[in-house]
N, C-alpha and C positions, 0 to 999 in steps of 0.2 A: 511179730508179724502184724498185729493190730496197729502198733505204732507206725510201721512202714506204710500201711494202707491209709491211715489217717493223714500221714504227711503227704502222700500222693494226692489225696482228695483235696487237702488244703491248698496244695500247690496249684492244682487244676483250677480251683475256684479263684485263686489270686490272679492267675494268668487270664482267666476269662474276664475277671473284673477289669484288669488293665486293658485288655483288648476292647472291651465294651466301652471303657472310658475314652480310649483313643478314637473309636468310631464316632462317638458322640461329639468329640471336639472337632473331628473332621467335617461331619455333616453340618455342624453349627457354623463352621468357618465358611463352607461353601454356600450356605444359605445366606450368609451375611455379605458375600462378595458377588459381584457380577462383572460382566465385560464392560470396560469403559466405553462410553460413547466417543466416537472418533469423528472429528471434523477437520477437513483439509480446505484451506483457503489459498488460492493461487492467483497470480496476476500482477497487477500494478505494483512497481517498486516504489512509486510515489506514495501509495497508500500503505505499503508494507510496514513501516515503522509504527503507524497508529494501530493497525490490527495486531501486530506483535505485542505491543505494550498492553493492549486491552486483553488479549488472551492470557497474558501472564497474571493479570489481576483476577480475571474470571476463573481460571483453573485453580487458583489458590483457594477460592471460595467454593469451587465445584471440582473436587479431586477425582470425581468419577468421569470427568470429561477430558479428553486429550485433543488439543487443537494444534495443527501444524500449519504454519504460515510460510508460503514460498513466493518468490518473485516470478520472473519470466515475461512480464509485460502484460498489458491489458488484453491484447489479442489472444495470448495464451490462456489467460483466465477465462475469457468469454468462450473460447473454443472448448475448454475442458469442462466447464460447468454445463454447457449445452449438450456435450456428449455424455453427461452423467458420470464423468470420471472423478469429479470433486464436488464437494457440497457448496462451495462458495467461489465465485469468480470475481476477483477484485478488478475494478476498471476505473480509469480516469475519464472515460467517454461513455456516452449512451450506447447501449447494445445495437441500436438502430444504425449507428455510424459505422459499424464494422461489417464489411462484406462477408457473406456466407454464414452469418449468425441469424438464427431464427429467434428474433427478439420477442415474438409473441408468447413463446413458452417460458420465457424468463421473467422473474419477478425482481424489480429494482428496489434496493434498499439504500437510500442515500444516507450516508453517515457523517459527511463533513464536506467542506469546500477546501480546495487546495489552490494556492496561487503559484504561478510559475514566473521565473525571471531569467533574463539572459545573464550569464555569469562569465567573468573574464579573469585571467591570471592577474594578480595584484600589481604586477610590474608593467602593465600596458600603459598606464598613465591616463586611462579613460574612466570616467564615472557616469557620464550622461551623454546619450546620443538621441538622435531623432528617430522616429519610426521608419522613415525612408532610409536612413543610414543603416538601421538594423536589417532591413530587408536586403539592402545592397550588399551587406557583409555576407549574409547567409546564401545569397544567390551568386556570389563571386564577383560582383561589380566593384567592390572595395576590397583590396587585398593587403593594405598596409595601415597600421594604426595611426600613422602620421596624418592620414587623410581625414581622420575624425578627431584630431586634436591630441593624439597620443604620441608615443615613441615611434621612431623610424624602425618599425619591427613588422615582420610578416605576420599576417593573421592566420591562425590555425583553427579551422572550424571542426568541432567535435559534435557529431550527431548521435541521437539515440537510434536504435535499429528500427526498421519498419515493423509495425505491429505494436510499437510503444504508444500508450495513451498519452504520455508526456509529450512525445514528438507530435502526435496528431493535434493535441491542444495548442502547442506552441506554433505549429504551422498555420492553424486556423485563426488564432487570435493575435499572434505577434507578427507573422509573416503575411497575413491577409491571403492565405491560400497558396502563396508562392512555394515552389518546390526548391529546397536547398540543394547546393552543389553536392556532388559525390565527394565524400570525405570519410574519415575514420568514423566508424559507428560502434557504439557500445550498448550492451543489453541492460546494464545496471546503472542506476542513478549514482550509487556509491562509487563505481568505477569512474564515471564521468567526473564527479567531484575531485577525485584523486588526480586524474590526468590534467584537468584544467589548473589545479593548484600547483602542479609540478612542471607544466609545460609553458615556456615563455611564448607569449602571443596568443594563447589559446582562448577560445570562446565557445560556450555551449549554453545550456539552459537546464534549470533544475527546479524542482518543487521547493517552496520556501522552507519546508521542513528539513532540507539537506544543506541549506546555505548557512555558513558561519564565517568567521574572520579569516579563514584561509583563502577566501575568494572575494572578489568585488562584484556585488549585484548591481547591474547598470540601471540607472533611471532612464525612462523614455520620455522625451519632451518635458523633462523636469519633474515628472511624476514618479514617485517611489512605490515599490511593491510593498504596501503595508496592509494590515488587516482592515483598517478603516477605509482605505481607498478601494480595496476589493469589495467590501460590503456595499459600497455605493456605486460600484462599477466604474469608478474613475480609473482604476487599473483593470483592464479588460482581460488580461491573460490569466484566467482561472478556470477551473472546472469543478463539477461535483465529483465527489468520491463515492463510487457505487460499489455495493456488494450484492452481486446477482445470485439468485438461487434458481434452480430448475423446478419451477412450480412453487406453491406456497410452502414455506418451511414449517416443520413440526418439531415438537419435543425440545431437546437440548439445542438444536440448531436455531429454532425460533427464539428460544430464551437468550442465546448468545447475541443474536442480531438485535433483540430488544435492548440488551445491555449496552450495545454500541451507541444507542441513542439516549442512554440514561444520563442523568445529571453528573454522575461520577465521571463518565467519559467525556461528555460534551463540555461540562464546566471545568474539567480538570485536565485530563490527558490531551484532549484535542488542542487546547490552547497552549499547553506546555510544549507540544511538539511542533508548533508553528502552523497548525491548520486553523480553519474557522469553523465554529459550530454552525450547523444549518440554521439555527434560530437567529443568528447574528446578521444574516443577509437581509439587506433592505430591499432587494429586488429578487425576482426569479427569472431564470433563463431556460427556455425549452430546447429541444434537440436541434431546432432550426436556428437557434441563436436569438430568438425573439425575446425581448424583455417585457416582463409583466410587472 
């Protein structure tokens, strides 16, 4: 009987010890873990590749932070950050340029400069046009590539959708404010690239970060869209890449935005992806287009 009692006591003590050890491990694990900081950046598809690459690097060094990068266009980014739906609104244009946006409550973080260029299907036979010809093509006055030195082929204009910062920048700086003809519209720069590359006679416009050998980037009046020409404003079709926040950022959000302007990003990723670092610009341009 004494042996049975002793065995029961010992078993009870062992079970209590195991239970206590389990509780200790659990509370220790909970204390060491916390909810991950979540940041959502929405907007410009021209800026999306840069922010996506930067977040991959950042989250590797900061595993407690989750960053989601989505497109949708500059208008969408500005609207959602204004409404407090996301932490960052990515935009190719100043918030003041978008109707219905209360720019005063937004804080602008310029993280790069992006150049844009008209792009055509490689079989058009055209590599250089004048500014006047470019405007005439997008406004429907010129409808065949033979009229600008190319093949006898109908021109197919592809536009970005309304609300796109890429479209707004292109219309302002390439088309001198002229409204393009009604044509096929696409929400994504990636989709535009694919369509132009596969459609005979197609023309559109893209950020330099999207342009590769599958397309022909047109020169305008003999000037090519290069980093050097953009930095000196010899190529005028460019804009700042903005990451807007609703008020001053704090905590991990502020840290990530600071990381976007660090040497790791500006001196490395920015250039690798075809953008220009802010510090490389020889001039400044305000929302009105005035050069400083």
